[in-house]
C-alpha positions, -999 to +999 in steps of 0.1 A: +096+280+894+092+272+857+071+295+835+037+278+828+039+289+792+073+272+788+058+240+802+030+241+777+056+246+749+076+217+761+045+195+762+036+205+727+071+197+715+070+163+731+036+156+715+050+166+681+079+142+685+057+113+696+033+118+667+062+120+643+075+087+655+041+071+650+038+087+616+071+072+605+061+038+621+028+037+602+045+047+570+071+020+573+044-006+580+024+006+550+054+001+527+059-034+541+023-044+537+020-031+501+052-049+492+037-081+505+005-078+484+023-067+453+045-097+455+019-124+463-016-113+453-015-103+416-030-126+390-009-120+360-030-143+338-066-131+344-062-098+362-075-091+396-061-103+429-057-134+450-067-127+486-064-162+502-028-159+512-010-179+539+015-166+564+043-165+539+021-152+510+014-186+494-020-187+476-041-214+492-073-208+473-077-191+438-113-179+444-117-141+440-140-122+464-155-092+446-156-069+475-119-075+482-112-070+445-129-036+448-110-027+479-076-035+464-083-015+433-095+014+455-064+011+477-039+010+448-055+040+431-057+060+464-021+053+471-011+063+436-031+095+437-022+107+472+014+095+480+043+105+458+063+074+466+034+052+454+031+069+420+045+038+403+033+024+370+031-012+383+007-001+410-016+017+385-014-011+360-024-036+387-053-014+397-065-010+361-062-048+355-083-054+386-108-028+375-112-044+341-116-078+357-145-064+377-160-047+347-159-079+328-172-104+354-185-088+386-221-079+376-240-111+371-276-113+385-301-101+376-283-093+343-260-064+348-272-053+382-262-075+412-225-082+417-213-117+426-198-122+460-172-146+448-158-156+414-135-183+401-100-173+391-111-167+355-143-148+365-171-173+366-197-166+393-198-189+423-220-171+448-242-140+451-251-125+485-283-108+494-266-077+506-253-044+490-216-047+500-200-062+469-218-035+449-206-008+473-169-017+469-174-020+432-186+016+432-157+028+453-132+010+429-147+025+398-149+060+413-112+059+423-102+046+389-119+075+373-102+099+397-068+085+389-072+079+352-098+104+340-115+077+320-152+085+321-165+049+317-153+042+352-173+071+366-204+061+347-201+027+363-197+042+397-227+065+395-249+038+379-242+013+406-245+040+433-280+049+422-289+012+420-278+007+456-298+037+467-329+022+449-325-011+468-320+006+502-346+034+501-372+023+475-374-014+467-351-041+481-367-069+460-337-070+437-315-082+465-334-115+466-343-115+503-378-129+508-400-110+533-407-138+558-435-134+583-414-139+614-386-115+603-383-083+623-381-051+603-346-043+612-320-016+603-284-028+608-260+001+613-240-013+584-263+000+557-264+037+564-227+036+574-218+022+540-239+047+522-224+076+542-189+063+532-200+062+496-213+098+498-179+109+511-161+089+484-181+102+454-183+137+467-146+141+474-133+171+453-165+168+431-190+195+436-216+179+413-216+146+432-216+165+465-248+182+456-263+151+441-259+131+473-262+158+500-297+147+511-286+111+512-257+120+535-281+137+559-304+107+558-275+083+565-262+104+595-297+106+610-301+068+607-268+060+622-274+084+652-307+065+659-285+035+671-277+055+702-301+039+727-311+037+764-308+074+771-274+076+754-258+048+774-253+023+745-249+021+708-267-009+694-258-026+661-294-032+651-326-011+657-361-011+643-368+009+611-383+036+633-352+038+655-364+017+685-346-011+704-354-046+693-360-076+715-336-105+722-300-111+712-304-092+680-315-060+698-288-063+725-260-069+700-230-046+700-199-044+679-173-020+694-152-017+663-181-011+641-193+017+664-159+033+664-158+031+626-192+048+624-177+074+647-150+085+623-175+084+594-197+107+614-168+130+623-161+135+586-198+144+582-198+168+611-166+185+598-183+191+564-214+205+582-193+227+606-213+214+635-192+213+667-222+202+689-226+171+667-189+166+668-189+164+706-219+141+706-201+117+682-169+117+703-188+109+734-212+082+720-193+067+691-157+069+703-156+069+741-186+047+749-176+017+727-140+019+737-146+019+774-172-009+772-152-029+746-116-028+759-106-060+776-092-049+810-074-081+816-056-089+783-060-057+764-075-053+729-111-048+718-137-076+720-153-084+687-189-086+700-207-077+732-242-079+747-257-046+760-270-064+792-236-081+798-251-115+789-230-140+771-230-132+733-241-160+711-214-155+685-186-181+691-159-155+682-173-128+705-142-126+727-116-128+699-094-098+690-096-089+653-073-065+635-100-043+620-116-029+652-082-018+663-074+000+631-108+017+631-101+028+667-068+043+659-083+063+630-113+074+651-091+086+680-068+105+658-097+122+640-113+130+673-081+145+686-077+165+654-112+179+657-113+185+694-077+189+706-085+167+736-053+150+747-073+121+763-082+110+728-045+111+717-037+089+747-063+064+737-048+063+702-014+055+718-030+027+740-046+011+710-017+016+687+008+000+711-014-031+714-021-033+677+015-030+665+027-054+691+001-081+687-009-082+650+024-076+632+043-105+618+080-094+619+091-126+601+070-126+569+055-092+570+018-081+569-005-087+599-023-116+614-060-109+615-074-131+642-062-135+678-077-152+708-087-133+739-053-136+754-037-121+722-022-153+708-025-159+670-055-180+663-052-181+624-019-176+607-034-166+573-027-131+560-058-130+538-090-148+531-126-143+521-129-114+546-094-101+552-075-082+526-047-057+531-054-049+567-090-046+558-120-053+580-138-086+579-174-097+581-193-128+592-229-138+593-231-118+625-216-085+613-216-065+582-183-056+566-162-027+577-162+002+554-128+018+548-110-004+523-075+002+535-067+013+570-031+024+568-034+051+542-063+066+561-044+062+594-014+079+579-034+108+565-051+111+599-019+117+618-016+154+625+011+173+607+028+202+625 
């Protein structure tokens, strides 16, 4: 009879080998994706990036979406700063050119405060949204540029915009341009505290002054996100009332499994900083396992885009599609959950999602990933980028706020445990 201790060692060795295979696979995919965007997305004339790219990388629209500009600047800087093989001058030069494009043209209305949502190729404003998300990714871009260059004007921009966002969210939203209509419910989408919690993490990373400055905001964000756990802990709802109660109708029953998983790994970062294992267990149960088990398609695999908490038919036409970003969020969440808890069930869920994701979304012919599949897993749109999809980033629609980690693969790669 084999020694039980030897069995444990063999299992650990097998786990190490499997994780190493996945780490190599993710790393290779990251290299391929970055090569695609470096070849096809750079605007050498005006700076910034084209994001409307067809399957083979051809630019099909020259409009520039500010939140995707910010994400690409952030991503290039983060890669340059944290991965030796990406410490290349062309990557940093492209990030700085993108950052200067944003500094020159992004802040448009009211003068110097609100960022445009979309600009022309040469930087003229086309559209402004009544949300905070262009400004949030502008902030992230500027903060990363400061971290990688040491140039203080980038950090001043980041902090100034961060404080403006906080003012809109917690004090006076009038500057966003949303009229207070009499029939509008006082609603808190999970998107807003999620995004702010992500910004708290970004600005506070290796910066004690910023950590202290935004500590209370981080606590506020975590509390607000946790209020979205409803019905005695059985569901996580995308929208709740401002005092944390369930809302009536479709708005109140609306669920977004990928968004909840994303919130889960944001909260896991928060719980890790706080050293709170009880909160950690609660997050894994409610923000990782609940949305996965309700959102996974048992027939075709993959995560549904939207769901209704009462199993009624969602009103969003795309509800049963499979989009790339919920799956990358799920992979990150399960790896972080496994890292923090050691629960092998979470690692197995990572494998389940990763196998589906790499098989269904990758384009082995032209590189990069398709973003939009139908329920059966067939490609619905062949584009590699657009107004809402950048480099494996998360999209948005009128029904869902944007995802919040600008580049999934560096985060996924850094989440894979090292032995």
